[in-house]
N, C-alpha and C positions, 0 to 999 in steps of 0.2 A: 671867504668862500669856505664850504664844508668839505672837510677831508673824507676821503672813501679809500678803501682798499679793496674795491671790486676788481674782478677780472676785466681788462679792458675790452670793450665791444668790438667785435670784429665780424663782418660778413662771412669771413671764412669759417668762423665757428659753427654756422648753421650746417655746413656740410659734415663737420665732425659729430655734431649733435645727432643728424639724422642717421648717420652710419652707426653710432653708437646705440641709438634707439633701436635699429633694425636687428643689430647682434643680441640686444636685451630681450626683444620679442622672441627670437628665434631660440635663445636659451630658455625662456619662460615657457614657450610653447613645447619644448622636448621634455619638460618636467610637469606639464599640466595634466594632472588626472581628472577623470570624469568626477569623483567625489569633491575635489577642490573646486572645479568650476561650478558645480551645483551649489556647494557651500556658499561661494563668493557671490553669486548672483543671487541665491536664495535669501542671504542676509539683507540684500538691498530691497528684495521684494516681501520681506517678512511680515510687515504690518498691513500690507495691502491684500485683503482677501480675494480670492479668485471667485468668478461667478460660475465656474464650471462645477458640474456634480461629480462625486466620486473622488478618490484620492490621487488620480492622475499619474500614478506611477506603477510600474511593474518591477517584480522582484529581479535584482541583477547579481548580487553575491553578498557573502558575508565577510567581515573583517573585524579586528580588534577595536574596542572603544577607545577614542581619543579624547582629550579635554576638549570641551566645547561642543561635543556631540549632543544632540538632543535626546533626553530619556526616552521619547516615543520611538525612536529608532533603534532601541535595543531589543534584539530577540532573546526574550528570556528563557525559552526552551535550549536554545543553543548556548546560551550563558551557562545554564545549569549544568548542561552536559559537559562542557569544556571548563567550567569552574573559573571562569573570567568572563567579564562583560564583553559581549559580542553584538555588533551593530549591523544592520541590513542596509546595503546600498540598494538603492532603487532607481531604476531607469525611467525617466518620463515617457508616458505613452500619449501624453497630450502635448502637442507642439504649440508653444508660444512663441511671441514675437518680440524680438528687441528693435525698437525703433531708434535709429542713431541720426539725430538731427544736428545738421552742420550750418552754422552761419557762415555763408560764403559772401558777404557784403564786403565792399571794397576797404571798409575800414579794418578788415581782419589782415590787411596787408601791414598793419603797423608792426614794428620790430620789437622783439623781446631781448632781454640781456644776453642770451645765447647767440644772438645773430639770427635766429629763426623768425620767420613771421608768426604771427597768432594763428593764422590759418594752418600753418605746418604743425605746431603744437596740438592744436584742436583736432586736426585730422588724425595725428597720432593716437590721441586720447581715444577716438573712435575705433582706430585699429586694435587697440587693447581690449575695449568691451566686446568687439566682434570676435575676437579670438575666444573669450571666454564663452560668449554665446554659442558660437558655432560648436565648440567643444561640448556643450550642453544639448546639442542638437535643436537649437531653437532657429527658428526662422529670422532673417534679419531684413528690415526695410530701411533703406539709406535714403535721407531727405536732404537735399541741399536747398538753400533759401537766400534770396535777396530781395530787394524791392522790384526786380524786374520779373523774377519768376520763382516758383516753388517746384522742384522737381523731385519726383520719388523714382529712384533708379530700380529697376528689376535686377534682382540677384538670386542666383542659385548656384551654390558651389562651396568651395572650402575657401580657407584664409588667403591662400595665394590669389584666387580670383577676386576676393573682396579688395585685397590691396591693389591690385590691377584696376579694378573698377573705380575705387575712390581717386586713385592717381590720375586716371584718365578724365574723371569727370571734373576735379578740381582744375587740372592744368588747361582743359578745354574750355572752360567757362569765361563768358564775358562778364566782368564784375559791374555790379551796381550798388548803390549804397544799400545798406542792410535795412531789414524790415522784421525785426523779431516780433512785433505785434502779429504780423500776418502769420508767421511761423507757429506762434503759440496758438492762435486760433485754428490754424490746421491740425495741431496736435490735440486740441480738445475734441475733435471729430474721430479720433482713434477708439476703437471699441474698448470697453473698460477691461476685459478680461485678456486684453492682447499684450500682456507683458510688461516689460521694462522700456522706459523712454530715457535717453541720454542727449542732452542738450550740450552743445560745445559752442562757446562764444567767447567774447572778449569780457574780461572780469568786470569791466565798467560800462557794459553796453545796456544793462537793464534798467528801464526807468520804472517810476512807481506804478505805472499803469501795467507795464509788462510783469512786475513782481506780483501784482494782483491776479493777473491771468494765470501766472505760474502756480500760485496758491490754490486757484481753483482746479487746475490740472492736477496737482499733487493729491487732491482728495480722492481722486479715481485711479490714479496710477502711481506705480513705483517710479520716483523720478531721481536722476542724477544729473547736476548740473556741473559742468567743467568750465571754470572761468580762467582765461589765460592773461597772465598779467604782463603788460607791455612796458617799455622804457618810458621813464618820466621825461617828457620833452624839456622840462624846465631845469634839469639836473645837468651841471656843467661837467659832471664825470662822464657823460656820453657826447659824442660828436653832434655837431648840428643835425637834427633829423628833419625828414621831409613829411609834411602832412599827407596821410594816405588819402584823404579825400580831394585835396585840392592840389596836390603836388608841390606846394610851396615850402621853401625852407623855414624852419623856426627862426625869428629874428634873434640876434645874439643878445640884444639888450634884455630879452625876456629870461635869459639864463641867470636867475636869480635865486639865492638859496632859500629865502622866505616863501617864494612862489612854490619852489620845489618841495618844501616842507609842507605847506597847505595842501598841495595836491596829493602827496603821500597819505596825510592824515584822512583827506576826504575818501580816497581810494580805500584805506583801511576800514574806515566806517561803513562804507557801501558794503564791502565783502563780509563784514561781520554781521551786518543786517540781514544779508542774503542768507548766510549760513544759518543763522537763528530762525529765520522764516521757514527754511526748509526743514529744519530739525523738528519744528512743531509737529510737522506731518510725518516724521520718521523718514525723511528724504535725505540725500546726501549732496554735499557741496565739495568739489575738489578744485583747488586752486593751485596754479602752476606757472612758473615763468620760462620752462623749457620742457622739451619732451622727456629729458631725463628725470627732472624733478617731479613731472606728471607721473610717469611709471613708478618712481620710488613712492610716491604719496599713495597711489591706488594699491600697490603691493603691501605697503606698510599697513594700510587699513584691512587688507585681508589678512595678513600675517598676525596683527594685533587681535583680530576677532577669532582666529582659530586658535589663539592660545588663552583667550578669556572665556569665562564662563558665560554661557548665553542663557537669556530668559526669552519667554514667548513674546512675540511683538517687538523686538528690539532691532533698531536699524543698525547698519554697518557703521555709520557716522557716531551714533550714540555709544556703541561698543567700543570703538576706537578712542574716543574721548575719555570714556571712564577708565579704560586700560592705561591711558597716558598721564593720569593724575597721581 
């Protein structure tokens, strides 16, 4: 049998993860400035040109130049007057929309190593992107989907209201099997100029057909895919798991090291293929097995991009990967 040094899986860990996530989000929110939120989401949208005319921004204030700022943002008159580089902060006068798409198929009840369900981790990913979007004064469209229904929830308010809206919608939903094909076809109808699309699902959910649909979608939209990694059911390091679709326990005789390793290899290959596919269109893939790992990954991408020199039309993912080499 394969030896492991992992933290033992326990359902009680889920509550701890959720509490830690909420405290991290509250801490992040208290430090989240308008320039930071504009920078973070702007990097994600960088290669996707808007169809709107005009610059779309009004003057907000001046600040000192920081590494990673665009040269186009420098106010040369103010810089000459103060003898140091000065950057113009601008407030968007055109409201765009962040489309937050959540896979609520019953398969999302699969468990992650943290004890959370994939649905909990995916929902928390959308909470983080909602926080960034709302701070930038974007509108939010929240869409929940399974094979039974696709629901676009009306939303108008701040982060606390978004958190409540998402929680109530997920807890009150009657789960059916997933249908990502229908969700992606729905997303293709979103107007091209309508901002950022974030899709949160299981890391192994996307088929070849769905990946092709996503490729078409990424040609017209800035796209972020959050893939949640769940427990390997063949791995003897975890307890016997219940299939989220059938409710049946995994047979003990299938707890085999070779099967576990083969599934790990297949999952790794699928994730890497998806990452490369998105990168070709300057889009971003975020993979995580817990809410904490997810928020750490997103904040690391933002932090890396803030510290690294930026070039025109460079995605957040590409910037982060170059910075990590």
